[in-house]
N, C-alpha and C positions, 0 to 999 in steps of 0.2 A: 185853736189859734188864739193867741193873746189879744185882748182888746187894745187897740191903738187909736189915737186920734189922727184923723187925716185933715189936711188943709182942704180948702174948697177946690183948689186946682188938682190935688191928688185924688180927691173923690171923683172929680170929672174924668180924670184919666182912668180910674178904676171902672167907671161906668163905660167908658169907651172900650176898654179891654174886654169887659164882659160882653158888650154888644158885638165886638169883633169876633169873639169866640162863637157867639150864636150865628153870626153870618157864615163863618167857616163851616158850621154844622148844617145850615139850612140853605145857604146861597140865596137868601131872601132879598129881592130887589129893594124892598122897603127899608130893611136894615142897612143894606149897602148904601142907599141914598143918604140915610141919616148919618152914617159914618163919614161920608164925604163932606158933610157940613160940619161935622165935629172934629175932624182930623187936626191934631196939633201940628203935624209936620207941614201942613199947608199955611201955618201962621207965619206971616212975614216977620213979625217982631216978637213972637212967642208970648204975646200978652193978650191976644184975641184969637178966637177960632177962625177958620176959613169963612164962616158965616158969623159975624159979630152978634147978630140977633140970637144965635144959639147960646152964646155965653150969657146974655141977659136973661134968657129963658131959664138957664141953669141956675143963675143967682136967685131968681124968683122961686124956683123949686127948692133950693137950699133953705131959704127963709121960711118957706111953707113947712118944710120938714122940721125945722127947729122950733 
C-alpha cells in the first residue's frame, strides 16, 4: 500500500472502521459501546461525533502522536 497522508477526520474514520471490523469479529460489548460514541452517522451537523468529548479526546491523541 502506498503511503498517503490522511486528514484528522479521515484518520478518525479509519480508526472507526478498524474498530467496527473488530466488533464484527468479536461482538465485544466494550467495542460496541465505544463505536456508539464515535459513530459519524449520529452527528447532527457532521462536524462533531455523537459524543463531542470523543472528538476532543481524538484531537489530543493526534497531537500526542505527532
